[in-house]
DOSELUM-733354 format. One line per field, with one value per atom (N, C-alpha, C): residue number from 1; chain; residue in three letters; x negated, y negated, z; atom name. Coordinates in pm, whole numbers, plus 32768, in hexadecimal, padded with zeros to 4 digits. Each point is the difference from the previous one (the first is absolute). Layout:
N
k: c(NUM,...) $
c: c(A,...) $
r: c(ala,...) $
east: c(X,...) $
north: c(Y,...) $
up: c(Z,...) $
a: c(CA,...) $
END
This chain:
69
k: c(1,1,1,2,2,2,3,3,3,4,4,4,5,5,5,6,6,6,7,7,7,8,8,8,9,9,9,10,10,10,11,11,11,12,12,12,13,13,13,14,14,14,15,15,15,16,16,16,17,17,17,18,18,18,19,19,19,20,20,20,21,21,21,22,22,22,23,23,23,24,24,24,25,25,25,26,26,26,27,27,27,28,28,28,29,29,29,30,30,30,31,31,31,32,32,32,33,33,33,34,34,34,35,35,35,36,36,36,37,37,37,38,38,38,39,39,39,40,40,40,41,41,41,42,42,42,43,43,43,44,44,44,45,45,45,46,46,46,47,47,47,48,48,48,49,49,49,50,50,50,51,51,51,52,52,52,53,53,53,54,54,54,55,55,55,56,56,56,57,57,57,58,58,58,59,59,59,60,60,60,61,61,61,62,62,62,63,63,63,64,64,64,65,65,65,66,66,66,67,67,67,68,68,68,69,69,69) $
c: c(A,A,A,A,A,A,A,A,A,A,A,A,A,A,A,A,A,A,A,A,A,A,A,A,A,A,A,A,A,A,A,A,A,A,A,A,A,A,A,A,A,A,A,A,A,A,A,A,A,A,A,A,A,A,A,A,A,A,A,A,A,A,A,A,A,A,A,A,A,A,A,A,A,A,A,A,A,A,A,A,A,A,A,A,A,A,A,A,A,A,A,A,A,A,A,A,A,A,A,A,A,A,A,A,A,A,A,A,A,A,A,A,A,A,A,A,A,A,A,A,A,A,A,A,A,A,A,A,A,A,A,A,A,A,A,A,A,A,A,A,A,A,A,A,A,A,A,A,A,A,A,A,A,A,A,A,A,A,A,A,A,A,A,A,A,A,A,A,A,A,A,A,A,A,A,A,A,A,A,A,A,A,A,A,A,A,A,A,A,A,A,A,A,A,A,A,A,A,A,A,A,A,A,A,A,A,A) $
r: c(met,met,met,his,his,his,glu,glu,glu,tyr,tyr,tyr,ser,ser,ser,gln,gln,gln,glu,glu,glu,glu,glu,glu,leu,leu,leu,leu,leu,leu,phe,phe,phe,ser,ser,ser,ile,ile,ile,asn,asn,asn,glu,glu,glu,lys,lys,lys,arg,arg,arg,gln,gln,gln,met,met,met,met,met,met,val,val,val,glu,glu,glu,ala,ala,ala,ala,ala,ala,glu,glu,glu,leu,leu,leu,tyr,tyr,tyr,gly,gly,gly,tyr,tyr,tyr,thr,thr,thr,gly,gly,gly,asp,asp,asp,glu,glu,glu,thr,thr,thr,ile,ile,ile,lys,lys,lys,arg,arg,arg,ser,ser,ser,gln,gln,gln,glu,glu,glu,leu,leu,leu,asp,asp,asp,gln,gln,gln,leu,leu,leu,ile,ile,ile,tyr,tyr,tyr,gln,gln,gln,tyr,tyr,tyr,gln,gln,gln,lys,lys,lys,val,val,val,tyr,tyr,tyr,glu,glu,glu,glu,glu,glu,pro,pro,pro,val,val,val,val,val,val,leu,leu,leu,asn,asn,asn,gly,gly,gly,arg,arg,arg,tyr,tyr,tyr,glu,glu,glu,arg,arg,arg,arg,arg,arg,thr,thr,thr,ser,ser,ser,asp,asp,asp,glu,glu,glu) $
east: c(8636,7F95,8005,7FE6,8003,7F86,8016,7F93,7FD4,7F83,7FC9,7FB8,8005,7FA8,7F74,7F9C,7F78,7FF3,803A,7FFA,8045,8075,8049,7FB2,7FC2,7FB4,7F85,7FB9,7F8D,802B,8070,8034,8020,8041,8023,7F84,7F9A,7F83,7FC1,7FF9,7FC5,8053,8082,8059,7FEF,7FFD,7FF1,7F77,7F99,7F79,7FFF,8040,8007,804C,806C,804C,7FAB,7FAE,7FA9,7F97,7FC6,7F9D,803F,8078,8045,801E,8029,801A,7F7F,7F90,7F7F,7FD8,801D,7FE0,8055,807C,805A,7FEF,7FF2,8005,7F7C,7F9B,7F81,8003,7F89,7FF3,8042,800F,803B,808F,803A,808A,8061,806F,8063,8031,801B,8032,7F97,7F82,7F92,7FF3,8005,7FF7,8074,8077,8077,7FED,7FD4,7FEB,7F91,7F98,7F93,8030,8054,8036,805C,804E,8057,7FAB,7F94,7FA4,7FC1,7FD5,7FC8,8060,8080,8064,800E,7FFF,800B,7F85,7F8A,7F85,7FFF,802A,8007,8060,8073,8061,7FC4,7FB8,7FC0,7F9B,7FAB,7F9A,803E,8069,8042,803C,8037,8047,7FA6,7FA7,7FB8,7F6D,7FCE,7F77,8004,7FAD,8000,7F82,800F,7F8A,7FAF,7F7D,7FA5,7F99,7FC4,7F99,7F79,7FB0,7F78,7FA2,7F9B,7F9F,8045,8068,8043,805E,8017,805A,806B,8075,806A,7FE0,800A,7FEB,807A,8011,806E,7FC5,8040,7FD8,8080,8001,8077,800E,8077,801A,7FBD,7FCF,7FBB,7F72,7FC7,7F73,7FF3) $
north: c(82A8,7FA8,7FF1,7F87,7FE2,803D,8043,8037,7F96,7FD7,7F9A,8042,7FC0,8029,7FCD,8032,7FD4,7F69,7FCE,7F70,7FAE,802D,7FB9,8000,8070,800C,7FA5,7FFD,7FA7,7F6D,7FDE,7F78,7FDE,805C,7FEA,7FF2,804F,7FF6,7F77,7FD2,7F7D,7F8F,800C,7F9B,7FFB,8075,8006,7FCE,801C,7FCF,7F67,7FC4,7F6F,7FC7,8040,7FD5,8007,8067,800F,7F90,7FE1,7F94,7F7C,7FE5,7F84,7FFA,8071,8004,7FE6,8038,7FEB,7F6D,7FBE,7F71,7FAD,8028,7FB5,8023,8080,8030,8039,8008,803D,8096,803A,808F,8059,7FCF,8051,7FD7,7FA8,7FD7,8073,7FFD,806C,8016,7F93,800D,803D,7FDB,8039,8095,8026,808E,804F,7FC7,8042,8017,7F98,800E,8065,8001,805E,8090,8017,8087,802A,7FA2,801E,8021,7FB5,801A,808A,8021,8084,806F,7FF0,8065,800F,7F91,8008,8043,7FDC,803E,8096,8025,808D,804B,7FC3,803F,8012,7F9C,800A,8073,8003,8069,808B,800C,8082,8032,7FA6,8028,8002,7F9F,7FEE,8025,802D,8031,8091,8051,808E,8024,804F,8025,806B,7FF8,8065,8021,8074,8027,7FE8,7FAA,7FE5,8016,8052,801C,8030,8050,8039,7FA2,7F87,7FA0,7FD6,7FE0,7FC9,7F70,7FE0,7F78,7FDC,7F82,7FD1,7FD9,802F,7FD9,7FDE,7F90,7FD9,8058,8006,8053,7FC6,7F83,7FC0,8031,803B,802C,8084) $
up: c(8086,7FD7,7F68,7FD1,7F72,7FBA,7F91,7FB1,7F9B,8009,7FA7,7F8C,7F8A,7F94,8024,7FBD,801D,7FEB,7F96,7FE2,806D,802C,806A,8083,801E,807C,7FFD,7F90,7FF4,8009,7FC3,800B,8091,8046,808C,8058,7FE3,804B,7FED,7F85,7FE5,803C,7FF7,803A,8099,8040,8092,802A,7FB0,801E,8000,7F9C,7FF9,8079,8027,8075,807E,800B,8074,8003,7F8D,7FF7,8029,7FCF,8023,8095,803A,8090,804E,7FD1,8044,7FFC,7F90,7FF5,8060,8015,8058,8093,801F,808A,8034,7FAA,8027,7FE9,8005,7FE3,8069,8079,806A,8021,7FAE,8016,7FEB,804A,7FF8,7F71,7FB8,7F76,7FA5,8014,7FB0,801A,807E,8025,7FC4,8007,7FC6,7F6B,7FB8,7F6F,7FE2,8052,7FED,8010,8063,8017,7F8D,7FCD,7F8E,7F85,7FEE,7F91,800F,8079,801A,7FD8,8020,7FDE,7F69,7FB8,7F6E,7FC3,8032,7FCD,801E,8078,8024,7FA3,7FE5,7FA8,7F74,7FCF,7F7D,7FFF,8066,8005,8008,804C,8012,7F7C,7FB1,7F87,7F85,7FF4,7F81,8004,8072,8006,802D,7FC3,8022,804E,806A,804E,7FB6,800E,7FC9,806B,7FF6,805F,7FBE,8040,7FD1,8077,7FEC,806A,8080,7FF1,8073,804A,7FC9,8041,7F9E,8036,7FAD,7FDD,7F82,7FCE,7FAD,7FE8,7FA9,7F7B,7F95,7F7A,7FB5,7FBD,7FB6,7F86,7FCB,7F8B,7F83,8007,7F8F,7FF0,8069,7FF9,7FBA) $
a: c(N,CA,C,N,CA,C,N,CA,C,N,CA,C,N,CA,C,N,CA,C,N,CA,C,N,CA,C,N,CA,C,N,CA,C,N,CA,C,N,CA,C,N,CA,C,N,CA,C,N,CA,C,N,CA,C,N,CA,C,N,CA,C,N,CA,C,N,CA,C,N,CA,C,N,CA,C,N,CA,C,N,CA,C,N,CA,C,N,CA,C,N,CA,C,N,CA,C,N,CA,C,N,CA,C,N,CA,C,N,CA,C,N,CA,C,N,CA,C,N,CA,C,N,CA,C,N,CA,C,N,CA,C,N,CA,C,N,CA,C,N,CA,C,N,CA,C,N,CA,C,N,CA,C,N,CA,C,N,CA,C,N,CA,C,N,CA,C,N,CA,C,N,CA,C,N,CA,C,N,CA,C,N,CA,C,N,CA,C,N,CA,C,N,CA,C,N,CA,C,N,CA,C,N,CA,C,N,CA,C,N,CA,C,N,CA,C,N,CA,C,N,CA,C,N,CA,C,N,CA,C,N,CA,C,N,CA,C,N,CA,C) $
END
């Protein structure tokens, strides 16, 4: 799997989001192409969260907090 820099990953997320919106406009929200783009976007967002957000325990539960906070 390709290792993205934070900037590359954010660019890819925004690019994939735009592709998903365009697919939704052409094929509808439940169209196969829209669903495919949505799943690809989910994977990119998950990858970003896994690498660039750190879990913390607040009130006995795991929460996500970005390194900027």
